[in-house]
Residue frames as a rotation matrix with the C-alpha (Angstrom) as fourth column:
UNK 1
-0.793 -0.351 -0.498 43.72
0.399 0.318 -0.860 16.76
0.460 -0.881 -0.112 8.54
UNK 2
0.198 0.966 -0.168 40.73
0.705 -0.021 0.709 16.99
0.681 -0.259 -0.685 10.87
UNK 3
-0.377 -0.256 0.890 40.27
-0.303 -0.874 -0.380 20.04
0.875 -0.413 0.252 13.06
UNK 4
-0.527 0.141 -0.838 40.04
0.761 0.517 -0.391 19.51
0.379 -0.844 -0.379 16.77
UNK 5
0.240 0.700 0.673 37.13
0.160 -0.712 0.684 21.52
0.957 -0.056 -0.283 18.29
UNK 6
-0.873 -0.434 0.222 37.64
-0.097 -0.292 -0.952 23.34
0.478 -0.852 0.213 21.59
UNK 7
0.078 0.941 -0.330 34.93
0.207 0.308 0.929 21.85
0.975 -0.141 -0.171 23.80
UNK 8
-0.886 -0.284 0.367 34.17
-0.255 -0.363 -0.896 23.42
0.388 -0.887 0.250 27.19
UNK 9
-0.031 0.899 -0.437 31.59
0.430 0.406 0.806 22.02
0.902 -0.163 -0.400 29.63
UNK 10
-0.824 -0.114 0.555 30.09
-0.417 -0.540 -0.731 23.53
0.382 -0.834 0.398 32.77
UNK 11
-0.113 0.800 0.589 27.52
-0.986 -0.018 -0.164 22.61
-0.121 -0.599 0.791 35.35
UNK 12
-0.362 -0.121 -0.924 28.44
-0.423 0.905 0.048 18.91
0.831 0.409 -0.379 34.90
UNK 13
-0.415 0.258 0.872 26.43
-0.851 0.230 -0.473 16.60
-0.323 -0.938 0.124 37.18
UNK 14
-0.962 0.154 0.226 24.96
0.186 0.974 0.130 13.14
-0.200 0.167 -0.966 37.27
UNK 15
-0.540 0.838 0.078 21.46
-0.012 -0.100 0.995 12.65
0.842 0.536 0.064 35.95
UNK 16
0.010 0.512 -0.859 20.45
0.888 0.391 0.244 11.81
0.460 -0.765 -0.451 39.47
UNK 17
-0.576 -0.281 -0.768 21.72
0.641 -0.738 -0.211 15.20
-0.508 -0.613 0.605 40.68
UNK 18
-0.956 0.269 0.115 19.88
-0.099 -0.667 0.738 16.92
0.275 0.695 0.665 37.79
UNK 19
-0.200 0.942 -0.269 16.60
0.400 0.329 0.855 15.30
0.895 0.063 -0.442 38.74
UNK 20
-0.008 0.077 -0.997 17.10
0.999 -0.049 -0.012 16.34
-0.049 -0.996 -0.077 42.38
UNK 21
-0.797 -0.396 -0.456 18.11
0.411 -0.909 0.070 19.94
-0.442 -0.132 0.887 41.49
UNK 22
-0.876 0.481 0.011 15.21
-0.261 -0.495 0.829 20.37
0.404 0.723 0.560 39.10
UNK 23
-0.659 0.632 0.408 12.72
-0.307 0.270 -0.913 18.52
-0.687 -0.727 0.016 41.37
UNK 24
0.278 0.688 -0.671 11.41
-0.924 0.001 -0.382 16.77
-0.262 0.726 0.636 38.26
UNK 25
0.449 -0.178 0.876 11.70
0.161 0.980 0.116 13.64
-0.879 0.089 0.469 36.22
UNK 26
-0.521 -0.716 -0.465 13.94
-0.466 -0.218 0.858 13.02
-0.716 0.663 -0.220 33.30
UNK 27
0.500 0.751 0.431 12.07
0.062 0.466 -0.883 12.39
-0.864 0.468 0.187 30.03
UNK 28
-0.791 -0.606 0.083 13.34
0.095 0.011 0.995 11.42
-0.605 0.795 0.049 26.61
UNK 29
0.305 0.928 -0.213 11.04
0.000 -0.224 -0.975 12.89
-0.952 0.298 -0.069 23.97
UNK 30
-0.565 -0.445 0.695 11.04
0.679 0.228 0.698 12.26
-0.469 0.866 0.173 20.25
UNK 31
-0.473 0.374 -0.798 10.06
-0.507 -0.856 -0.101 15.14
-0.721 0.357 0.594 17.90
UNK 32
0.202 0.634 0.746 7.27
0.309 0.682 -0.663 13.73
-0.929 0.365 -0.059 15.75
UNK 33
0.910 0.166 -0.381 8.33
-0.253 -0.503 -0.826 15.98
-0.329 0.848 -0.416 12.82
UNK 34
0.320 -0.884 -0.342 12.04
-0.916 -0.197 -0.349 15.30
0.241 0.425 -0.873 12.79
UNK 35
0.753 -0.052 -0.655 12.41
0.106 0.993 0.044 11.98
0.649 -0.103 0.754 14.66
UNK 36
-0.312 -0.934 0.173 15.21
-0.064 -0.161 -0.985 13.54
0.948 -0.318 -0.010 16.74
UNK 37
0.432 0.365 -0.825 15.28
0.742 0.377 0.555 12.75
0.513 -0.851 -0.108 20.48
UNK 38
-0.266 -0.500 0.824 15.74
-0.228 -0.798 -0.558 15.43
0.937 -0.336 0.099 23.09
UNK 39
-0.424 0.150 -0.893 15.47
0.808 0.508 -0.298 15.46
0.409 -0.848 -0.337 26.89
UNK 40
0.063 0.453 0.889 13.40
-0.303 -0.840 0.449 17.48
0.951 -0.298 0.084 29.33
UNK 41
-0.112 -0.029 -0.993 13.98
0.894 0.434 -0.114 17.70
0.434 -0.900 -0.022 33.08
UNK 42
0.123 0.263 -0.957 12.27
0.724 -0.684 -0.095 20.62
-0.679 -0.681 -0.274 34.80
UNK 43
0.680 0.103 -0.726 13.62
-0.191 -0.931 -0.311 23.79
-0.708 0.350 -0.613 33.22
UNK 44
-0.376 -0.913 -0.158 16.36
-0.524 0.069 0.849 21.94
-0.764 0.401 -0.505 31.35
UNK 45
0.773 0.546 0.323 15.75
0.023 0.485 -0.874 20.83
-0.634 0.683 0.362 27.79
UNK 46
0.212 -0.738 -0.640 18.36
-0.847 -0.465 0.257 19.82
-0.488 0.488 -0.724 25.27
UNK 47
0.174 -0.364 -0.915 20.48
-0.860 0.396 -0.321 17.53
0.479 0.843 -0.244 23.17
UNK 48
0.685 0.010 0.728 20.80
-0.417 0.825 0.381 13.74
-0.597 -0.565 0.569 23.75
UNK 49
-0.281 -0.888 -0.363 24.07
-0.879 0.087 0.469 12.13
-0.385 0.451 -0.805 22.57
UNK 50
0.103 0.296 -0.950 23.93
-0.746 0.654 0.123 9.05
0.658 0.696 0.288 20.34
UNK 51
-0.760 -0.452 -0.466 25.34
-0.020 0.734 -0.679 6.90
0.649 -0.507 -0.567 23.20
UNK 52
-0.813 0.542 0.212 22.55
-0.374 -0.207 -0.904 8.18
-0.446 -0.814 0.371 25.53
UNK 53
0.003 0.883 -0.470 19.94
-1.000 -0.008 -0.022 7.40
-0.023 0.470 0.882 22.89
UNK 54
-0.150 -0.140 -0.979 21.24
-0.411 0.909 -0.067 3.86
0.899 0.392 -0.194 22.60
UNK 55
-0.917 -0.276 -0.286 21.08
0.158 0.408 -0.899 3.53
0.365 -0.870 -0.330 26.40
UNK 56
-0.544 0.759 0.359 17.50
-0.796 -0.602 0.065 4.85
0.265 -0.250 0.931 26.72
UNK 57
0.265 0.746 -0.611 15.82
-0.517 0.645 0.564 1.42
0.814 0.166 0.556 26.55
UNK 58
0.572 -0.037 -0.819 17.91
0.429 0.865 0.261 -0.40
0.699 -0.501 0.511 29.12
UNK 59
-0.454 -0.848 0.274 19.98
0.199 -0.397 -0.896 2.21
0.868 -0.352 0.349 31.02
UNK 60
0.259 0.431 -0.864 19.53
0.963 -0.044 0.267 3.26
0.077 -0.901 -0.426 34.63
UNK 61
0.984 0.153 0.094 19.66
0.141 -0.982 0.124 6.80
0.111 -0.109 -0.988 35.96
UNK 62
0.581 -0.809 -0.088 23.26
-0.103 -0.181 0.978 6.26
-0.807 -0.560 -0.189 36.93
UNK 63
0.094 -0.487 0.868 24.26
0.874 0.458 0.162 5.64
-0.476 0.744 0.469 33.32
UNK 64
0.396 0.192 0.898 23.58
0.729 -0.661 -0.180 9.28
0.559 0.726 -0.401 32.33
UNK 65
-0.283 -0.442 -0.851 25.14
0.790 -0.611 0.055 12.65
-0.545 -0.656 0.522 33.07
UNK 66
0.771 0.587 0.249 24.23
0.637 -0.695 -0.333 16.21
-0.022 0.415 -0.909 32.31
UNK 67
-0.339 -0.777 -0.530 26.46
0.664 -0.597 0.450 19.12
-0.666 -0.199 0.719 31.24
UNK 68
0.843 0.448 -0.298 26.15
0.126 -0.702 -0.701 22.41
-0.523 0.554 -0.648 29.43
UNK 69
0.049 -0.864 0.500 28.53
0.709 0.383 0.592 22.21
-0.704 0.326 0.632 26.51
UNK 70
0.742 0.052 -0.668 30.11
-0.311 -0.856 -0.412 24.88
-0.594 0.514 -0.619 24.29
UNK 71
0.375 -0.619 0.690 32.04
0.829 0.557 0.049 24.22
-0.415 0.554 0.722 21.16
UNK 72
-0.369 -0.679 0.635 34.62
0.885 -0.464 0.017 26.77
0.283 0.568 0.773 19.98
UNK 73
-0.952 -0.104 -0.288 33.20
0.230 -0.863 -0.450 29.49
-0.201 -0.494 0.846 22.24
UNK 74
-0.573 0.809 0.131 29.62
-0.031 -0.181 0.983 29.15
0.819 0.559 0.128 20.98
UNK 75
-0.004 0.681 0.733 26.54
-0.905 -0.314 0.287 29.28
0.425 -0.662 0.617 23.13
UNK 76
-0.889 -0.243 0.389 26.35
-0.416 0.784 -0.461 26.51
-0.193 -0.572 -0.797 25.81
UNK 77
-0.090 0.826 -0.557 23.85
-0.704 0.343 0.622 23.80
0.705 0.448 0.550 24.98
UNK 78
0.048 0.208 0.977 22.25
-0.889 0.454 -0.053 21.53
-0.455 -0.866 0.207 27.67
UNK 79
-0.081 -0.195 -0.977 23.36
-0.756 0.651 -0.067 17.95
0.649 0.734 -0.201 26.91
UNK 80
0.551 0.234 0.801 22.60
-0.706 0.642 0.298 14.52
-0.445 -0.730 0.519 28.26
UNK 81
0.044 -0.728 -0.684 25.38
-0.822 0.364 -0.439 11.97
0.568 0.582 -0.582 27.84
UNK 82
0.836 0.087 -0.541 26.42
0.152 0.912 0.381 8.52
0.527 -0.401 0.750 28.96
UNK 83
0.761 -0.586 0.277 28.81
-0.493 -0.246 0.835 8.42
-0.421 -0.772 -0.476 31.89
UNK 84
0.168 -0.820 0.547 32.37
0.139 0.569 0.811 7.57
-0.976 -0.060 0.209 30.70
UNK 85
-0.210 -0.204 0.956 31.72
0.936 0.242 0.257 8.28
-0.284 0.949 0.141 26.99
UNK 86
0.574 0.678 -0.459 30.52
0.557 -0.734 -0.388 11.84
-0.600 -0.032 -0.799 27.20
UNK 87
0.064 -0.576 -0.815 33.51
-0.330 -0.783 0.527 13.71
-0.942 0.235 -0.241 25.77
UNK 88
-0.839 -0.422 0.343 33.94
0.140 0.442 0.886 11.41
-0.526 0.791 -0.312 22.81
UNK 89
-0.223 0.847 0.483 30.28
0.948 0.304 -0.094 11.47
-0.226 0.437 -0.871 21.89
UNK 90
0.568 0.444 -0.693 29.89
0.330 -0.894 -0.303 15.19
-0.754 -0.057 -0.654 22.16
UNK 91
-0.333 -0.778 -0.533 32.94
-0.319 -0.439 0.840 15.83
-0.887 0.450 -0.101 19.90
UNK 92
-0.925 -0.089 0.370 31.51
0.264 0.550 0.793 13.62
-0.274 0.831 -0.485 17.23
UNK 93
-0.393 0.874 0.287 27.82
0.906 0.313 0.285 14.64
0.159 0.372 -0.915 17.33
UNK 94
0.253 0.600 -0.759 27.10
0.737 -0.628 -0.251 18.03
-0.627 -0.495 -0.601 18.75
UNK 95
-0.815 -0.473 0.336 26.74
0.576 -0.588 0.568 20.82
-0.071 0.656 0.751 16.21
UNK 96
-0.727 0.550 -0.411 24.56
-0.347 -0.811 -0.471 23.83
-0.593 -0.200 0.780 15.62
UNK 97
-0.606 0.471 -0.641 22.84
-0.671 0.129 0.730 21.95
0.427 0.873 0.238 12.72
UNK 98
-0.636 0.311 -0.706 21.53
0.371 0.926 0.074 19.42
0.677 -0.214 -0.704 15.21
UNK 99
-0.907 0.201 -0.371 19.82
0.284 -0.359 -0.889 21.93
-0.312 -0.911 0.269 17.43
UNK 100
-0.660 0.669 -0.341 16.90
-0.740 -0.657 0.142 22.69
-0.130 0.346 0.929 15.15
């Protein structure tokens, strides 16, 4: 039987609100060494969900949302997700092994 993770998010906001609060632009950046994609917006840098990666090419700013997510009481990780699918995608893809 699969274990259900306890996922807690804070500072949830639209990507539009993130851009305004950071007074910056939202960039998707691919690590040339690992091929993994992360986001940078002002002082925020972090994980991009698989759904958000799939939306990068044709999505609009209103398709994305930001939150700081903690799994099972671990450290909160800045995450960029797709609006409407965020919870499902974070549960399936965010783990400490993906942060390196």
